[in-house]
C-alpha positions in Angstrom: 40.9 162.2 91.4 44.5 163.3 91.4 44.9 166.4 89.2 48.7 167.0 89.3 51.7 167.9 91.4 50.9 170.4 94.2 54.4 171.3 95.4 57.8 169.9 96.3 58.7 169.8 99.9 62.1 170.0 101.6 62.9 169.5 105.3 65.4 172.2 106.4 67.4 173.0 109.6 67.7 176.8 109.2 64.6 178.2 107.6 65.8 181.8 107.3 69.0 180.8 105.6 67.1 178.6 103.1 64.4 181.2 102.4 67.1 183.7 101.6 68.9 181.1 99.3 65.8 180.4 97.2 64.8 184.1 97.1 68.3 185.4 96.2 69.4 182.8 93.7 66.1 181.8 92.0 63.5 184.5 92.6 61.1 182.5 94.8 58.8 184.6 96.9 57.2 183.7 100.3 53.4 183.2 100.0 52.9 181.5 103.4 54.9 181.5 106.6 53.2 179.8 109.6 53.8 177.6 112.6 52.0 174.5 113.8 52.7 172.3 116.7 51.6 169.7 119.1 48.9 167.3 118.2 48.2 169.0 114.8 51.7 168.4 113.6 52.0 165.0 115.2 48.9 163.7 113.4 50.3 164.8 110.0 53.8 163.3 110.3 53.0 160.5 112.8 55.8 161.3 115.2 56.3 163.8 118.0 56.9 167.3 116.9 57.2 170.2 119.3 56.8 172.7 116.5 56.9 172.9 112.8 57.5 176.1 110.8 56.1 175.9 107.2 57.1 178.3 104.5 55.6 178.0 101.0 57.6 179.8 98.3 56.4 180.4 94.8 57.9 181.2 91.4 55.5 181.4 88.6 53.2 178.4 88.9 55.7 176.4 90.9 55.8 176.1 94.7 58.3 174.6 97.1 57.3 174.0 100.8 60.1 174.3 103.3 59.5 172.5 106.6 61.6 173.2 109.8 60.8 170.7 112.6 61.7 171.1 116.3 63.3 168.9 117.3 65.1 168.6 114.0 66.1 165.2 112.5 69.2 164.0 110.8 71.3 166.1 108.3 71.3 165.4 104.6 74.2 163.0 104.1 77.5 164.6 103.0 78.2 161.6 100.7 74.8 161.7 98.9 74.9 160.6 95.3 72.3 160.8 92.6 71.9 157.0 92.5 71.0 156.7 96.3 67.6 155.2 96.6 66.4 158.0 99.0 67.6 160.6 96.6 65.3 163.2 95.1 65.9 166.5 93.5 64.1 169.6 92.4 64.6 170.7 88.8 64.5 174.4 88.1 64.0 175.6 84.5 66.4 178.2 83.0 66.6 179.9 79.6 70.3 180.7 80.0 72.3 177.9 81.5 75.7 179.5 81.1 74.6 182.8 82.7 73.0 181.1 85.6 76.0 178.8 86.1 78.4 181.7 86.3 76.1 183.6 88.7 75.8 180.6 91.0 79.6 180.0 90.9 80.2 183.7 91.8 77.8 183.4 94.7 79.7 180.3 96.0 76.9 177.8 95.5 78.1 174.2 95.6 78.1 172.7 92.1 77.9 168.9 91.8 78.4 168.7 88.0 81.7 169.4 86.3 79.9 172.2 84.6 76.8 172.5 82.4 76.2 169.3 80.5 74.4 168.8 77.2 72.5 165.6 76.7 73.4 164.1 73.3 70.9 165.0 70.5 70.4 161.2 69.9 68.6 160.9 73.2 64.9 160.1 72.4 63.4 162.5 75.0 66.0 164.9 76.4 68.3 165.3 73.3 70.0 168.8 73.4 68.8 169.6 76.9 71.4 171.3 79.2 71.6 170.2 82.8 73.6 171.2 85.9 73.4 169.6 89.4 74.1 171.7 92.5 73.3 171.8 96.2 71.5 174.2 98.4 73.2 175.3 101.7 71.9 172.3 103.5 72.9 169.8 100.9 69.6 169.2 99.0 70.4 168.4 95.4 68.9 170.7 92.7 69.0 170.5 89.0 69.0 173.4 86.5 67.5 172.4 83.2 67.4 174.2 79.9 65.2 172.6 77.3 66.0 173.3 73.7 63.6 175.5 71.8 
């Protein structure tokens, strides 16, 4: 029986750069850093992989899995938009949207939104929630979300 969400996974091109990004900006810590290759990796993904570096990072109860394949595949499209069918994002909770927004801007993180947005209070589920979309260094979309108390 399915019990819940285990982790979110992102395929990356430059593992060290991405680990540093998630550590430095959001406080994730590495809990696993390993390599697999050959038949073991091929059987999991069902295509030829010379090697696969897997890093699992954790913050609180949440985990992200970063996967670096050799050979690597296609880059995340520069013209990605939130309404693209293949689009996914990871939402990170914050308790101070404005402070985090300023910190990310100062660090040169690419912001997608025009700034923090507040969902109208009339919305039946997310009313009053603050959201901000941004990109990690390889273009993966992320969302910061602050849920009203």
